[in-house]
C-alpha positions in Angstrom: 9.2 -24.8 -30.6 7.0 -21.5 -29.2 8.3 -19.7 -26.5 6.4 -17.1 -24.2 7.8 -14.5 -22.0 6.1 -13.9 -18.8 7.2 -10.4 -17.3 6.3 -10.3 -13.6 6.1 -7.2 -11.8 3.2 -6.7 -9.0 2.2 -10.4 -9.4 5.1 -12.2 -7.6 3.1 -15.6 -7.4 2.2 -18.6 -9.3 -1.3 -19.1 -8.0 -4.4 -17.3 -9.5 -2.2 -15.7 -12.1 -4.1 -15.1 -15.4 -1.2 -13.9 -17.4 0.9 -17.0 -16.4 -2.2 -19.2 -17.6 -2.0 -17.2 -20.9 1.6 -17.6 -21.2 1.5 -21.3 -20.7 -1.4 -21.3 -23.3 0.6 -19.5 -25.7 3.7 -21.8 -25.3 1.6 -24.9 -26.0 2.4 -28.6 -25.3 5.9 -28.5 -26.8 7.0 -24.7 -25.8 8.4 -23.0 -22.9 7.8 -20.1 -20.6 10.6 -17.6 -19.7 10.0 -16.0 -16.4 11.5 -12.7 -15.9 11.6 -9.7 -13.5 13.2 -6.5 -14.6 14.9 -4.5 -11.7 14.0 -1.1 -13.1 16.4 1.7 -11.8 13.6 4.3 -11.9 11.5 2.3 -9.4 14.3 0.7 -7.3 16.1 4.0 -6.8 12.8 5.8 -5.7 11.7 2.9 -3.3 12.7 3.0 0.5 14.7 0.3 1.8 11.9 -1.7 3.4 10.2 -2.3 0.1 13.4 -3.1 -1.9 14.1 -5.6 0.9 10.6 -7.2 0.7 10.8 -7.2 -3.1 14.1 -9.0 -2.9 12.4 -11.7 -0.6 9.6 -12.1 -2.9 11.8 -12.6 -5.9 13.9 -15.4 -3.9 10.7 -17.1 -3.1 9.6 -17.0 -6.8 13.0 -17.9 -8.1 12.4 -21.2 -5.8 8.9 -21.8 -6.9 10.1 -21.7 -10.6 13.0 -24.4 -9.9 15.5 -21.6 -10.4 14.3 -20.5 -13.6 13.3 -17.0 -12.8 15.5 -14.5 -14.9 16.3 -11.3 -13.2 18.0 -8.2 -15.3 18.5 -4.8 -14.5 18.0 -1.7 -16.7 15.3 0.2 -18.4 12.4 -2.1 -19.4 12.1 -0.5 -22.9 15.7 -1.9 -23.7 15.7 -5.0 -21.5 12.5 -6.7 -22.5 13.0 -6.5 -26.2 16.4 -7.5 -25.9 15.2 -10.7 -23.9 12.8 -11.3 -26.6 15.5 -11.6 -29.3 17.8 -13.3 -27.0 15.1 -16.2 -26.3 13.3 -16.0 -29.6 10.0 -15.4 -27.7 6.8 -15.2 -29.7 4.8 -13.2 -27.3 5.2 -11.3 -24.0 2.6 -11.8 -21.3 2.0 -9.6 -18.2 -0.6 -8.3 -15.9 -1.8 -5.0 -16.7 -0.1 -2.0 -14.6 -2.5 0.8 -13.7 -0.2 3.2 -12.3 1.0 6.6 -13.9 4.6 5.4 -14.6 3.9 1.7 -15.2 1.4 2.7 -17.8 3.6 5.0 -19.9 6.4 2.2 -19.5 4.3 -0.4 -20.8 3.1 1.4 -23.7 6.8 2.1 -24.4 7.7 -1.4 -24.3 5.1 -2.6 -26.6 6.1 0.1 -29.3 9.6 -1.3 -29.0 8.6 -4.9 -29.6 6.9 -4.0 -32.8 5.0 -7.0 -34.1 5.6 -9.1 -31.2 2.3 -9.7 -29.3 2.3 -7.7 -25.9 -0.7 -9.3 -24.0 -2.1 -7.9 -20.8 -4.1 -10.4 -18.8 -5.6 -9.5 -15.4 -4.4 -6.9 -12.9 -3.4 -6.6 -9.3 -6.9 -5.4 -8.4 -10.1 -7.1 -8.0 -11.7 -4.8 -10.6 -9.1 -3.3 -13.1 -9.0 0.4 -12.8 -10.8 2.3 -15.4 -13.4 -0.4 -15.9 -16.3 0.8 -13.7 -17.7 4.4 -14.4 -21.0 6.1 -13.6 -24.1 5.7 -15.9 -22.8 8.7 -17.9 -19.7 7.3 -18.5 -17.7 9.6 -16.1 -15.4 8.3 -13.4 -16.5 8.0 -9.7 -15.4 10.6 -7.4 -17.0 9.2 -4.1 -16.3 5.9 -2.6 -20.0 4.8 -1.6 -21.4 4.6 -5.2 -18.1 3.1 -6.5 -18.5 0.4 -3.9 -22.1 -0.3 -5.0 -21.0 -0.5 -8.5 -18.1 -2.9 -7.6 -20.2 -5.2 -5.5 -22.9 -5.2 -8.3 -20.4 -6.3 -10.7 -18.8 -9.0 -9.0 -15.6 -10.8 -9.5 -14.2 -13.9 -11.6 -13.3 -16.9 -9.7 -9.4 -17.4 -9.2 -7.5 -18.4 -12.2 -6.3 -22.4 -11.7 -2.6 -22.8 -11.2 -0.9 -24.5 -14.0 0.6 -27.8 -13.6 4.2 -28.8 -14.5 4.9 -25.4 -16.3 7.6 -25.9 -19.0 10.3 -23.1 -17.6 12.9 -22.2 -19.8 16.2 -23.1 -17.8 19.0 -22.0 -19.9 18.5 -18.2 -19.9 21.0 -16.0 -18.5 20.3 -14.4 -15.1 21.7 -11.7 -12.7 21.9 -12.3 -8.9 19.1 -11.1 -6.7 19.1 -7.1 -6.1 21.4 -6.4 -3.1 20.2 -6.9 0.6 19.2 -3.9 2.3 20.4 -2.4 5.5 17.3 -2.1 7.6 18.9 -0.8 10.8 16.7 -2.6 13.0 13.5 -2.6 11.2 11.8 -6.0 11.3 9.9 -7.1 8.0 7.1 -9.7 7.7 8.2 -12.8 5.5 8.3 -12.2 1.9 6.7 -14.3 -1.0 3.7 -16.2 -2.1 3.8 -18.9 0.6 4.2 -16.3 3.4 1.4 -14.2 1.8 -0.9 -17.3 1.8 0.1 -18.1 5.4 -0.7 -14.7 6.3 -4.1 -15.0 5.0 -4.8 -18.2 6.6 -3.8 -16.9 10.0 -6.1 -13.9 9.5 -8.9 -15.8 8.0 -8.9 -18.7 10.8 -8.0 -16.6 13.8 -8.7 -12.9 13.3 -11.5 -12.3 10.8 -14.4 -13.1 13.1 -13.8 -10.2 15.1 -12.5 -7.9 12.1 -15.5 -5.5 12.2 -14.4 -4.0 15.6 -10.8 -5.1 16.3 -9.5 -3.5 13.0 -9.7 -0.1 14.8 -7.8 -1.0 17.9 -4.1 -1.1 17.3 -3.1 -2.7 20.6 -4.6 -6.0 19.3 -3.7 -8.0 16.3 -7.1 -7.4 14.7 -6.0 -6.6 11.1 -5.0 -8.9 8.2 -1.4 -7.4 7.7 -1.8 -8.4 4.1 -1.1 -5.1 2.6 2.7 -5.5 1.7 1.5 -9.0 0.1 -1.2 -7.1 -2.0 1.2 -4.5 -3.0 3.6 -7.0 -4.6 0.9 -9.5 -5.8 2.2 -12.5 -3.7 -1.6 -13.0 -3.0 -4.4 -11.5 -5.3 -7.6 -10.0 -3.7 -9.7 -12.3 -5.8 -8.2 -15.5 -4.0 -9.1 -13.5 -0.6 -12.5 -12.8 -1.6 -13.3 -16.3 -3.1 -12.3 -17.9 0.2 -14.1 -15.3 2.6 -17.3 -15.6 0.8 -17.2 -19.3 1.6 -17.4 -18.8 5.3 -20.5 -19.4 7.5 -22.9 -16.7 8.3 -21.3 -15.8 11.7 -18.5 -14.3 9.6 -21.0 -12.1 7.4 -20.4 -8.7 9.2 -16.5 -9.0 9.2 -16.3 -10.3 5.7 -18.3 -7.5 4.4 -16.0 -4.9 6.4 -12.9 -6.7 4.8 -14.3 -6.6 1.3 -15.0 -2.8 1.9 -11.3 -2.4 2.6 -10.4 -4.1 -0.6 -12.8 -1.9 -2.6 -11.1 1.2 -0.9 -7.9 -0.1 -2.4 -9.6 -0.7 -5.8 -11.2 3.0 -5.9 -7.8 4.6 -5.1 -6.2 3.1 -8.0 -9.3 4.0 -10.1 -9.0 7.5 -9.0 -5.1 7.4 -9.9 -6.1 5.9 -13.3 -8.4 8.9 -14.3 -6.6 11.5 -12.4 -2.8 10.8 -12.7 -2.1 14.3 -11.4 -3.4 13.5 -8.1 -0.1 11.7 -7.3 1.2 15.2 -6.9 -1.8 17.8 -6.5 -4.8 17.8 -4.6 -7.8 16.0 -6.0 -9.9 19.1 -5.2 -8.2 22.0 -7.3 -9.4 24.7 -5.0 -7.3 23.1 -2.1 -4.1 24.2 -3.9 -4.6 27.5 -2.3 -4.3 25.8 1.0 -1.8 27.6 3.3 1.0 25.3 5.0 3.9 26.2 7.0 7.5 26.0 5.7 10.8 27.2 7.0 13.0 26.2 10.0 10.2 25.8 12.6 8.2 23.6 10.2 11.2 21.5 9.6 11.7 21.3 13.2 8.1 20.2 13.7 8.5 17.6 10.9 11.5 16.0 12.4 9.8 15.8 15.8 6.6 14.1 14.0 8.8 11.7 12.1 11.1 10.8 15.1 8.0 10.1 17.3 8.8 12.7 19.9 5.7 15.0 19.5 4.7 14.6 23.1 1.4 13.1 21.9 1.7 9.2 22.8 -0.8 8.0 20.2 1.2 9.8 17.3 4.7 9.0 18.7 3.6 5.3 19.1 2.5 5.2 15.3 5.8 6.9 14.0 8.0 4.6 15.9 5.9 1.7 14.9 6.7 2.9 11.4 10.5 2.6 12.0 10.2 -0.5 13.9 8.0 -2.5 11.5 8.0 -0.3 8.3 4.2 -0.5 9.0 1.5 1.5 10.8 -2.0 0.5 11.9 -4.6 2.0 9.7 -6.5 4.0 12.4 -3.1 5.3 13.5 -2.0 6.3 9.9 -5.1 8.8 10.2 -4.3 9.9 13.3 -0.6 10.8 12.5 -1.4 12.2 9.1 -3.9 14.5 10.6 -1.5 15.7 13.3 1.0 16.5 10.6 -1.5 18.4 8.4 -3.7 20.0 11.0 -1.7 20.4 14.0 1.7 21.2 12.5 0.3 22.6 9.4 2.8 20.7 7.1 1.7 20.0 3.6 0.3 16.6 3.2 2.8 15.5 0.2 5.7 15.9 2.7 4.1 13.3 5.0 3.0 11.0 2.2 6.4 11.0 0.6 7.9 10.1 4.2 5.5 7.1 4.3 6.5 5.9 0.8 10.1 6.0 1.9 9.5 3.8 5.0 6.5 1.7 4.6 6.9 -1.8 3.4 3.4 -1.6 1.8 4.0 1.6 0.4 1.4 2.0 -2.7 1.3 5.4 -4.4 -2.5 5.2 -5.1 -3.6 4.1 -1.4 -1.0 6.0 0.4 -1.4 9.4 -1.5 -5.3 9.4 -1.6 -5.4 8.3 1.9 -3.3 11.1 3.0 -5.6 13.5 0.8 -8.6 12.2 2.6 -7.3 13.1 6.0 -5.6 16.5 4.6 -9.2 17.5 3.4 -8.1 17.7 -0.4 -9.1 14.4 -2.0 -12.1 12.2 -2.8 -14.4 11.6 -0.1 -12.5 14.2 2.2 -12.6 14.1 5.7 -14.6 17.1 6.3 -12.2 20.2 6.8 -13.6 20.8 10.1 -12.7 17.4 11.3 -9.3 17.6 13.0 -8.5 14.1 15.0 -7.8 15.0 18.6 -4.9 12.6 19.2 -5.4 12.5 22.9 -9.4 11.3 22.4 -8.3 8.8 19.6 -5.8 7.2 21.9 -8.2 7.1 24.8 -11.0 5.5 22.5 -9.2 3.1 20.3 -6.1 2.4 22.8 -8.1 2.8 25.9 -5.6 0.5 28.1 -2.4 1.9 26.4 -1.3 -1.3 25.2 -0.3 0.1 21.6 1.4 3.3 23.2 3.3 1.3 26.0 4.5 -1.3 23.0 6.1 1.5 21.1 7.0 4.2 23.6 8.8 2.6 26.4 9.0 5.9 28.2 5.4 5.6 29.3 5.4 1.9 30.2 5.0 2.6 33.8 2.5 5.7 33.5 -1.0 4.8 35.0 -3.6 4.2 32.5 -5.4 7.4 33.3 -2.4 9.3 32.1 -1.0 7.2 29.4 -2.7 9.2 26.6 -2.1 12.6 28.4 1.2 12.3 30.4 1.5 15.9 30.7 -1.3 16.0 33.1 0.4 13.6 35.6 1.9 15.3 38.8 5.1 16.5 38.2 4.6 16.4 34.2 5.6 13.6 31.9 8.0 11.0 32.8 11.9 11.7 32.2 12.8 11.2 28.8 9.3 11.8 27.3 8.8 15.4 25.7 6.0 17.7 26.6 3.6 18.5 23.7 5.2 20.6 21.0 2.0 22.3 20.3 -1.5 23.0 22.0 -4.1 20.9 20.0 -6.8 23.2 20.9 -5.1 26.2 19.6 -3.6 24.4 16.2 -7.1 23.2 15.6 -8.4 26.7 15.4 -5.5 27.6 13.1 -6.3 24.8 10.9 -10.1 25.7 10.6 -9.3 29.2 9.9 -7.1 28.3 6.9 -9.5 25.8 5.7 -12.3 28.5 5.8 -10.1 31.0 4.0 -9.8 28.6 1.1 -13.5 27.8 0.9 -14.4 31.6 1.1 -11.7 32.5 -1.8 
């Protein structure tokens, strides 16, 4: 009786799951599928508590969906997966391809350890698997726009069918779920496939129509809030695209914008595939010479930024949202990143690491390359002379101060005209709220001089 082992990773769902379809086909009509998740210490220990807790919720949901059959084991997958193959007599191992730097190396090591046992990669967490799209000359894309044109021209397969009545193996020893995490008051979204599909339905039916404009206003619920579900694969972008493209013409502009954001996700994963060193170093090697501040003053500035007490309301609201929801609105992510790199002159890598530690949707490719875009060191970089003005950003995208007032209670009673510049109030900012820790106009000039020095070198 054939047995297929299905190794779940960033694909914690049963719908639209090509590797599951392949495993069921390999098991045949009289075989079984062993669903397994390996808690890899190298990934678990380097993940922040919000990601750990969300993952735990996804695994609980997946265990329920498999009728309690999900096998959880802890340890190095290079040892755990071959041991499970021997224990279950599995004839093949099935999985979604991992495009990450560590994941590719880990999977290659597991494949070698399995010897003659087929190690079958089917599908990936992306619309277009990283490495598949190249320019006409075979070289990788370095700019988003031509990548996006190639992505759209390629098109996507339709969603994979969900198999009926999977014969899960139910007699394999399993461990308990990973330990629950102390989130210290941080509120996470519901985890798991059903929660992901519910979140998509809510966005599709109630928010998508206005997405082209509302996605930029942090004081409204205008974004999809699907990033954590895409990170852990409780939904696949292919499912979202297939449904979105069936909507009527009134949704055309919004769908186009939404698809563009999914392409950014694929683009950054593709960049990391071709340039794995960009997880640690600037995409543009010239920018390695960029001068950043270090020492006690820089540490004090970093702490003020991280704790949301810079004296710039939109920045402080963003960092407090990070701690309150393990999430930051995308527009605000750019603002707080620019402030750290270009107003406080702190290395982008320090901010990127802090985000990964605290975001529930923390994804290495998207996070680090987003930071590099703002810092002016990456692909499609924000021009070095573009330094986000936090006051103007707040006034433009949070004009009534709804976002700031939600996350910065010290400013809830401040009149609208002062909510983004409380230092201009008669008597200064309200009690308990700090004055700006730096002068934006002055620090902008410092940043521009440093960028120009690198360009001239």
